[in-house]
Legacy VTK file of the C-alpha trace (Angstrom):
# vtk DataFile Version 3.0
C-alpha trace
ASCII
DATASET POLYDATA
POINTS 583 float
10.377 -2.540 -15.106
12.643 -5.776 -15.588
10.484 -9.151 -15.211
12.748 -9.930 -12.358
11.641 -7.465 -10.759
7.796 -7.580 -11.858
4.953 -8.781 -10.046
4.042 -11.635 -11.467
6.734 -14.039 -13.152
9.129 -13.820 -9.683
6.590 -15.478 -7.861
5.227 -17.459 -10.678
8.865 -19.131 -10.510
8.943 -18.927 -7.015
6.053 -21.279 -6.917
5.956 -23.146 -10.238
5.410 -26.591 -8.280
2.274 -25.680 -6.875
1.174 -23.773 -9.462
1.310 -26.666 -11.609
-0.799 -28.907 -9.305
-3.084 -26.460 -8.694
-4.031 -26.676 -12.114
-3.468 -30.042 -12.849
-6.180 -30.256 -10.036
-8.432 -27.816 -11.805
-8.566 -30.050 -14.691
-8.864 -32.870 -12.482
-12.184 -31.549 -11.053
-13.195 -30.803 -14.559
-12.722 -34.179 -16.005
-14.256 -36.173 -12.779
-17.062 -33.826 -13.222
-16.818 -34.524 -17.241
-16.919 -38.475 -16.185
-19.448 -38.402 -13.722
-22.033 -37.283 -16.100
-20.953 -39.086 -18.886
-21.713 -42.379 -16.581
-24.582 -40.597 -15.559
-25.409 -40.643 -19.068
-24.744 -44.034 -19.664
-26.428 -46.091 -16.233
-29.607 -43.742 -16.992
-29.385 -45.198 -20.829
-28.516 -48.861 -20.051
-31.004 -48.558 -17.023
-33.861 -48.385 -19.400
-32.724 -51.292 -21.684
-32.813 -54.618 -20.279
-28.908 -55.285 -19.076
-27.650 -58.539 -20.022
-25.556 -58.509 -16.216
-25.712 -57.137 -13.476
-22.438 -55.553 -13.802
-23.691 -53.786 -16.191
-25.179 -51.419 -14.076
-23.329 -52.166 -11.021
-20.346 -50.834 -12.735
-21.640 -47.763 -13.903
-23.513 -46.764 -10.132
-19.984 -47.508 -8.939
-18.228 -44.812 -11.524
-21.057 -42.569 -10.698
-19.921 -42.426 -6.795
-16.326 -42.633 -7.824
-16.091 -39.784 -10.013
-18.512 -37.697 -7.522
-16.225 -38.056 -4.582
-13.104 -37.895 -7.011
-14.457 -34.162 -7.915
-15.112 -32.880 -4.883
-12.001 -34.053 -3.037
-10.063 -32.636 -5.889
-12.173 -29.374 -6.085
-11.581 -28.981 -1.983
-7.632 -30.222 -2.569
-7.345 -27.364 -5.283
-8.954 -24.481 -3.164
-6.522 -25.677 -0.812
-3.559 -25.483 -2.090
-4.552 -22.627 -4.547
-5.373 -20.323 -1.738
-2.260 -21.572 0.162
0.015 -20.200 -2.744
-1.862 -16.867 -2.790
-1.266 -16.184 1.019
2.023 -17.046 0.253
2.505 -14.466 -3.120
0.260 -11.797 -0.983
2.674 -12.244 2.064
5.863 -11.815 -0.232
4.312 -8.413 -1.926
3.328 -6.636 0.939
6.882 -7.765 2.591
8.418 -5.989 -0.753
5.978 -3.520 -0.943
6.383 -2.662 3.307
10.597 -2.518 2.043
9.603 -0.133 -0.983
7.840 1.917 1.092
9.682 2.075 4.405
12.827 3.494 3.228
10.414 6.538 1.318
8.230 6.539 4.676
9.413 10.946 4.801
8.244 11.390 1.542
5.295 9.251 0.300
3.215 12.238 1.239
4.900 14.223 -1.890
4.319 11.014 -4.223
1.303 9.868 -3.144
-2.029 10.994 -1.452
-3.272 9.180 1.062
-6.326 8.022 -1.014
-4.014 6.607 -3.236
-2.237 4.672 -0.804
-5.094 3.001 0.762
-6.277 2.343 -2.618
-2.897 0.547 -3.502
-2.320 -1.336 -0.226
-5.836 -2.120 -0.042
-7.349 -2.731 -3.532
-4.286 -3.312 -5.663
-2.362 -6.161 -3.930
-5.579 -7.623 -3.440
-6.798 -7.418 -6.719
-3.695 -9.974 -7.511
-4.751 -12.508 -5.874
-8.252 -12.452 -8.246
-5.960 -12.713 -10.743
-4.808 -15.702 -10.039
-7.972 -16.767 -8.144
-10.242 -16.011 -11.000
-8.230 -16.048 -14.271
-4.677 -17.703 -13.844
-5.814 -20.697 -12.525
-9.038 -21.116 -14.377
-7.700 -20.870 -17.627
-4.479 -22.900 -17.717
-7.100 -25.567 -16.835
-9.881 -24.709 -19.230
-6.794 -24.822 -21.520
-5.804 -27.970 -20.247
-9.761 -29.425 -20.241
-9.908 -28.260 -23.889
-7.309 -30.268 -24.866
-8.328 -33.106 -23.148
-11.854 -32.520 -24.353
-10.677 -32.903 -28.199
-8.384 -35.496 -27.902
-10.848 -37.954 -26.217
-13.619 -37.022 -29.449
-10.495 -37.857 -31.999
-10.418 -41.125 -30.989
-14.485 -41.984 -32.047
-14.374 -38.830 -34.911
-11.034 -36.482 -35.917
-13.246 -34.606 -38.780
-16.124 -34.322 -36.046
-13.161 -33.064 -32.865
-11.870 -30.656 -35.507
-15.224 -28.712 -36.051
-15.780 -29.200 -31.980
-12.338 -27.478 -31.947
-13.061 -24.687 -33.457
-17.093 -24.322 -31.701
-15.365 -24.825 -28.682
-12.192 -22.069 -29.528
-15.231 -19.739 -29.745
-15.785 -20.232 -25.895
-12.168 -20.493 -25.540
-11.058 -17.881 -27.133
-13.358 -15.503 -29.051
-15.984 -14.256 -26.505
-13.057 -13.773 -24.012
-11.612 -11.725 -26.753
-14.289 -9.450 -27.453
-15.515 -9.373 -23.670
-11.371 -7.743 -23.281
-11.986 -5.674 -26.141
-15.600 -4.664 -24.868
-15.207 -4.065 -21.380
-11.180 -3.104 -21.184
-12.102 0.885 -21.073
-14.848 0.126 -18.620
-13.368 -1.743 -16.497
-9.614 0.725 -16.022
-12.356 3.464 -15.275
-14.320 1.218 -13.024
-11.402 0.860 -11.121
-9.611 4.225 -11.501
-13.193 5.735 -10.281
-13.137 3.108 -7.071
-9.658 4.213 -6.724
-10.934 8.405 -6.835
-13.837 7.582 -4.756
-11.230 6.128 -1.563
-9.139 9.193 -2.094
-11.667 11.888 -1.897
-13.127 9.811 1.182
-10.204 9.661 2.757
-9.456 13.490 2.146
-13.142 14.217 3.798
-12.120 11.743 6.886
-9.207 13.617 6.949
-10.049 17.157 7.000
-13.707 16.782 8.735
-13.391 19.619 10.754
-13.163 21.758 8.416
-15.800 20.729 6.086
-18.134 21.279 9.324
-16.375 24.001 10.438
-17.068 25.759 7.198
-20.480 24.501 6.965
-20.171 22.658 3.706
-20.736 19.191 4.159
-23.392 18.959 2.161
-21.335 20.375 -0.700
-19.137 17.612 -0.330
-21.776 14.602 -0.098
-23.568 16.265 -2.848
-19.879 16.262 -5.115
-19.215 12.484 -3.620
-22.641 10.761 -4.401
-22.428 12.518 -8.308
-19.040 11.187 -8.571
-20.491 7.597 -7.350
-23.215 7.626 -9.745
-21.238 7.559 -12.740
-19.302 4.976 -11.258
-22.420 3.318 -10.652
-23.627 3.987 -14.600
-20.420 2.766 -15.647
-21.028 -0.458 -13.478
-24.512 -0.714 -15.083
-23.021 -0.671 -18.736
-20.677 -3.639 -18.129
-23.381 -5.379 -16.258
-25.556 -5.285 -19.249
-22.919 -6.241 -21.510
-22.138 -8.881 -19.654
-25.435 -10.174 -18.968
-25.689 -10.185 -23.150
-22.529 -12.383 -23.552
-23.844 -14.785 -21.086
-26.819 -15.398 -22.839
-25.244 -15.641 -26.024
-22.677 -18.217 -24.495
-26.186 -20.523 -23.277
-27.128 -20.189 -26.441
-23.929 -21.094 -27.948
-23.832 -23.982 -25.185
-27.358 -24.880 -26.387
-26.130 -25.546 -29.929
-23.028 -27.708 -28.647
-25.039 -29.841 -27.393
-27.815 -29.908 -30.167
-24.682 -30.266 -32.333
-23.284 -33.266 -30.212
-26.538 -34.925 -29.944
-26.800 -34.931 -33.937
-23.084 -36.559 -33.970
-23.939 -39.218 -31.321
-27.278 -39.672 -32.942
-26.012 -39.890 -36.530
-22.498 -42.301 -35.327
-25.455 -44.966 -33.347
-27.836 -45.003 -36.275
-24.743 -46.412 -38.302
-23.926 -48.762 -35.795
-20.636 -47.114 -34.711
-21.809 -46.359 -31.129
-23.888 -48.268 -29.096
-27.281 -46.002 -28.663
-26.470 -46.004 -24.586
-24.265 -43.592 -25.573
-25.734 -41.088 -27.063
-27.158 -39.757 -23.629
-23.453 -39.940 -22.086
-21.945 -37.827 -25.352
-25.041 -34.905 -24.997
-24.546 -35.050 -20.960
-20.812 -34.436 -21.021
-21.041 -30.863 -22.785
-22.590 -29.260 -19.307
-19.951 -29.553 -17.390
-17.324 -28.713 -19.978
-18.364 -25.818 -20.738
-19.309 -24.645 -17.484
-15.656 -24.953 -17.057
-15.276 -22.423 -20.297
-17.591 -19.768 -19.019
-15.844 -17.896 -16.195
-12.577 -17.153 -19.403
-14.647 -14.583 -20.272
-14.632 -12.271 -16.835
-11.720 -13.500 -16.687
-10.222 -11.692 -19.833
-12.230 -9.137 -19.103
-10.363 -8.302 -16.046
-7.101 -8.414 -17.356
-6.497 -4.598 -17.794
-7.758 -3.966 -14.066
-4.746 -5.851 -13.382
-2.849 -4.531 -15.434
-3.853 -0.664 -13.608
-3.311 -2.401 -10.958
0.324 -3.519 -11.562
1.260 0.008 -12.667
0.236 1.519 -10.082
2.463 -0.940 -7.397
5.525 -0.001 -10.617
5.274 3.527 -9.514
5.925 2.953 -5.898
9.402 2.032 -6.679
11.466 5.197 -5.272
12.543 7.480 -7.971
16.520 6.699 -9.366
18.779 8.136 -7.376
22.471 8.646 -7.511
23.866 5.041 -6.851
26.444 4.787 -3.945
28.402 1.807 -2.918
28.029 1.156 0.749
31.945 1.583 1.158
31.424 4.834 -0.195
27.936 5.579 1.843
30.135 5.153 5.009
32.421 7.172 4.078
29.822 10.597 3.640
28.252 9.259 7.035
31.454 9.401 8.536
32.647 12.799 6.713
29.138 14.114 8.666
30.747 12.911 12.111
29.008 13.603 15.521
30.974 16.277 17.098
31.164 19.315 14.660
28.461 19.638 11.916
27.341 22.600 10.043
23.987 22.852 8.162
23.788 25.095 5.252
21.562 26.378 3.389
22.549 27.428 0.301
19.848 29.879 -2.171
17.134 27.071 -1.409
14.032 27.175 -3.205
11.373 24.743 -3.032
7.543 24.476 -4.670
4.583 22.146 -4.550
3.270 23.442 -7.582
5.014 25.206 -10.226
4.689 29.073 -9.706
4.204 28.975 -6.287
7.330 29.380 -4.074
7.314 27.915 -0.784
10.616 29.106 -0.481
12.174 31.532 -2.508
16.271 31.969 -2.286
16.646 30.601 1.662
20.095 30.724 2.688
21.476 30.613 6.131
24.399 28.349 8.397
23.484 26.351 11.302
27.092 26.112 13.271
27.735 23.115 16.090
26.413 25.130 19.441
24.328 27.189 18.066
20.832 27.581 19.551
18.673 29.147 16.594
14.609 30.287 16.278
12.660 29.791 13.011
10.031 32.215 13.096
6.984 33.039 11.412
3.325 32.537 10.434
1.762 29.496 9.711
2.689 28.768 5.821
5.903 30.416 5.757
7.796 27.694 4.963
8.771 26.431 8.260
7.429 23.208 8.334
9.179 22.457 4.661
12.531 23.413 5.754
12.059 20.871 8.140
11.495 18.215 5.462
14.121 19.470 3.752
16.503 18.974 6.021
15.506 15.502 6.385
15.652 15.176 2.871
12.330 14.439 2.627
11.778 16.584 0.041
14.417 17.848 -3.328
15.016 21.393 -3.746
14.206 22.546 -6.753
17.499 24.871 -6.648
20.351 25.114 -4.137
21.673 23.022 -1.753
21.220 21.293 1.425
24.330 19.991 3.546
25.603 18.590 6.491
29.625 19.339 6.255
29.504 19.764 2.550
27.755 16.401 1.735
23.972 16.752 0.917
21.420 15.354 2.580
20.100 14.051 -0.172
22.828 11.258 0.024
22.597 10.599 3.187
19.352 8.260 3.312
19.549 6.241 5.943
21.913 7.889 7.987
20.887 11.470 7.854
19.715 9.947 12.008
22.828 10.106 12.604
23.212 13.256 12.374
19.699 14.962 13.065
16.933 14.100 15.633
13.409 15.817 15.578
11.378 16.674 18.396
8.212 16.784 16.677
4.807 18.658 17.961
3.110 15.721 18.908
5.549 12.385 19.788
3.997 9.663 19.373
4.428 7.094 22.656
3.832 3.446 22.210
1.435 1.000 23.951
4.684 -0.566 26.314
6.491 0.871 29.279
8.039 3.757 29.807
11.650 2.282 29.245
11.147 0.841 26.036
9.213 4.320 25.148
12.919 6.002 25.998
15.309 3.459 24.759
13.151 4.372 21.283
16.116 6.733 20.887
18.778 4.299 21.196
17.795 0.458 21.289
21.255 -0.610 22.431
21.030 1.761 25.498
21.101 0.055 29.114
19.083 0.824 31.972
21.302 3.019 33.217
21.718 5.044 30.044
17.517 5.546 30.257
17.747 6.574 33.477
20.777 9.158 33.203
18.061 10.592 30.191
15.413 10.950 32.380
17.184 12.328 34.753
18.382 15.151 32.606
14.607 15.863 31.478
13.856 15.832 35.438
11.670 13.245 35.018
12.820 9.828 37.236
11.614 10.596 40.449
8.597 11.102 39.029
8.810 7.893 37.356
10.009 6.391 40.000
7.204 7.414 41.785
4.890 5.267 39.998
3.682 1.708 41.002
5.511 -0.130 38.723
8.555 2.190 37.938
9.907 2.686 34.290
8.035 -0.910 33.952
4.595 1.355 33.994
2.759 1.201 30.470
2.048 4.427 29.095
-1.038 2.878 27.800
-2.157 3.549 24.028
-0.714 7.008 23.017
0.817 7.523 25.809
-2.832 8.564 27.445
-0.783 7.282 31.235
0.651 10.749 31.317
0.371 15.085 30.293
1.124 16.810 28.053
4.320 18.169 29.761
5.179 14.572 30.676
4.996 13.539 27.194
7.364 15.703 26.161
9.619 15.254 28.797
9.687 11.226 27.688
10.352 11.840 24.273
13.118 14.835 24.472
14.861 11.723 27.035
14.768 9.826 23.843
16.484 12.646 21.753
19.119 12.393 24.196
19.434 8.970 24.122
20.376 9.288 19.649
22.834 11.922 20.600
22.920 13.364 17.685
24.673 16.665 17.138
21.731 18.722 15.234
18.469 18.540 17.009
14.894 20.379 15.473
12.439 21.017 17.500
9.076 21.099 15.353
6.865 23.267 17.764
7.333 21.232 21.002
5.443 23.545 23.595
2.340 24.060 21.077
-1.078 23.018 22.893
1.267 23.442 26.641
-0.482 25.751 29.384
2.317 28.953 29.074
3.310 27.859 33.117
4.707 24.192 31.033
5.883 25.876 28.594
7.955 28.233 30.093
9.333 24.933 32.153
9.816 22.266 29.484
11.780 25.601 27.098
13.833 25.860 30.375
14.927 22.046 30.499
15.237 21.631 26.208
17.613 24.507 26.165
19.136 23.488 29.114
19.812 19.669 28.621
20.561 20.090 24.686
23.930 22.540 25.649
26.744 22.284 23.415
23.950 20.602 20.772
22.939 22.657 17.642
19.290 23.268 17.656
17.216 24.825 15.602
13.616 25.813 17.063
10.854 26.133 14.818
8.259 27.624 15.954
5.196 30.725 15.595
5.365 32.891 18.161
8.199 34.375 19.879
7.418 33.815 23.468
11.035 32.851 25.012
12.810 33.532 21.487
15.578 35.384 23.973
17.119 32.119 25.025
18.274 31.374 21.097
21.340 32.663 20.172
19.871 33.775 17.023
16.518 34.222 15.432
15.978 33.747 11.665
11.970 34.860 10.360
10.688 33.496 7.369
7.938 35.223 5.866
6.432 34.259 2.113
8.980 31.881 1.602
11.874 34.349 2.507
14.539 35.593 4.893
12.457 38.900 6.440
14.783 39.004 9.330
18.240 38.028 10.866
19.902 38.315 14.179
20.296 38.310 17.755
17.439 38.939 19.855
18.581 41.609 21.199
19.465 43.193 17.937
15.945 42.187 16.322
14.340 44.112 19.581
16.321 47.070 18.804
17.222 48.137 15.919
13.554 46.119 13.683
10.094 47.949 14.468
8.257 44.803 13.328
10.374 42.524 15.506
9.775 44.443 18.595
6.093 44.698 17.897
6.196 41.264 17.331
7.797 40.355 20.402
5.614 42.583 23.040
2.006 40.867 21.555
3.512 37.567 22.769
5.701 38.612 25.501
2.493 38.534 28.075
2.133 34.194 26.779
5.511 34.350 28.579
9.072 34.298 28.566
12.282 32.739 29.854
13.425 34.252 33.014
LINES 1 584
583 0 1 2 3 4 5 6 7 8 9 10 11 12 13 14 15 16 17 18 19 20 21 22 23 24 25 26 27 28 29 30 31 32 33 34 35 36 37 38 39 40 41 42 43 44 45 46 47 48 49 50 51 52 53 54 55 56 57 58 59 60 61 62 63 64 65 66 67 68 69 70 71 72 73 74 75 76 77 78 79 80 81 82 83 84 85 86 87 88 89 90 91 92 93 94 95 96 97 98 99 100 101 102 103 104 105 106 107 108 109 110 111 112 113 114 115 116 117 118 119 120 121 122 123 124 125 126 127 128 129 130 131 132 133 134 135 136 137 138 139 140 141 142 143 144 145 146 147 148 149 150 151 152 153 154 155 156 157 158 159 160 161 162 163 164 165 166 167 168 169 170 171 172 173 174 175 176 177 178 179 180 181 182 183 184 185 186 187 188 189 190 191 192 193 194 195 196 197 198 199 200 201 202 203 204 205 206 207 208 209 210 211 212 213 214 215 216 217 218 219 220 221 222 223 224 225 226 227 228 229 230 231 232 233 234 235 236 237 238 239 240 241 242 243 244 245 246 247 248 249 250 251 252 253 254 255 256 257 258 259 260 261 262 263 264 265 266 267 268 269 270 271 272 273 274 275 276 277 278 279 280 281 282 283 284 285 286 287 288 289 290 291 292 293 294 295 296 297 298 299 300 301 302 303 304 305 306 307 308 309 310 311 312 313 314 315 316 317 318 319 320 321 322 323 324 325 326 327 328 329 330 331 332 333 334 335 336 337 338 339 340 341 342 343 344 345 346 347 348 349 350 351 352 353 354 355 356 357 358 359 360 361 362 363 364 365 366 367 368 369 370 371 372 373 374 375 376 377 378 379 380 381 382 383 384 385 386 387 388 389 390 391 392 393 394 395 396 397 398 399 400 401 402 403 404 405 406 407 408 409 410 411 412 413 414 415 416 417 418 419 420 421 422 423 424 425 426 427 428 429 430 431 432 433 434 435 436 437 438 439 440 441 442 443 444 445 446 447 448 449 450 451 452 453 454 455 456 457 458 459 460 461 462 463 464 465 466 467 468 469 470 471 472 473 474 475 476 477 478 479 480 481 482 483 484 485 486 487 488 489 490 491 492 493 494 495 496 497 498 499 500 501 502 503 504 505 506 507 508 509 510 511 512 513 514 515 516 517 518 519 520 521 522 523 524 525 526 527 528 529 530 531 532 533 534 535 536 537 538 539 540 541 542 543 544 545 546 547 548 549 550 551 552 553 554 555 556 557 558 559 560 561 562 563 564 565 566 567 568 569 570 571 572 573 574 575 576 577 578 579 580 581 582
């Protein structure tokens, strides 16, 4: 991916000034801590002698208080500014993620599992926050402090400054590098293992009823615990290495303190340094090494950040045919809103290679035709709906609207196709707003008209607040049939030439089902209707029937033709007849 489109450099460039301020504040905090320890060491040593003047004690006391306050203030401002930047960056990242995912809303399930998406949205984005707070900011501040420390020692002795530079480089460069090399594989395995646990748990929650009904809930628990134990075993190995690494760094810090003590003592013996400065130089090592310690953990986390970035890069939609704005508009207009023909030509599709869901399906839906697409569960009916919406692409064959591929009409397909789902969602707002979702520009009178068409206007008017009555969360204020009629009113306002009814009467009692089907076919007169259903009740209302079985069209014709000439259809229809049929 181009750096200009990446997840790091664009945000650094956008906030470069604040980032520089945070790094400088981090360096100032560490320098203040070092100055605090230096003056404290000098004050302790000077107080143990007979000072020539009270100012020799009073001034260091004031300096200790000043550096102590400065360290606290600079750290607070650094944290405040750093978190402000992080919140801005995360906000921009989340907006960018939404804009990447929103056009793929229909088809992201084809590319990602729900657990993967939760891992990206809840884990990967948040993980990049740690990249700045635990790696970028401390790392740059430590490098700044490293340079200041060596330069300050150089004013007293450049040979010793060179020796300290090499020794301190072990903290700043060598140990983080070793930590990165040793823990790279473990950290990536930990992160991916955590994502796997996300995925397994999410899949189990969504399919919890299947686990319970099959009596295999214990199998899931044991498998999940086994995966968790594998993850914990890797975590223990990583923690064991971290403990030994931290112990080694403490030993190195002790060696640096001893080195500084030997040098300061030698300088004092030679008369180049006053004895009261020995403790000052020794104590200054502690805050400096404390600033260097986090670099190892920061470097070890780099592979995790890289893995997060790769997963987020993977959200980019696949490259499609580039279509200019004018051409896109021209294609959308070619589809039209008055006369639309939907054509399936030898369409094949497989979710897994070697297991076709659709195998050579061909049919034509002409303007004004009402077609029932029947078939048992798993026959491929829902796949056909996803293909019409452009959420899936056929592995073979073509799907066109007026000769234009539905894949090239992304963003415009809703102008031609409306979908009436099995369980349309109603939002916790007024009835008026819920119906108006079909056309946000519709007037109140347009909404009233749509409600009258679906035979819901009088009922809504009888409510205490009429059209301003809240449907409550998920529409619990209304019955199943009433919710479906509200959704049907939306479809009328959308006014697309093709309407797909995706088993809209599922879960309704036979009487309500019959009434709703009658209303739907009445108000959708003149539109192309594809009615997807799994049983034949009411099929006689369709102009044509397509029967899908095992990915192939097993029957095709009018209801009367199939009833008279196809024994299988006749038998299936008689079995479904008691459920209810249109009069």
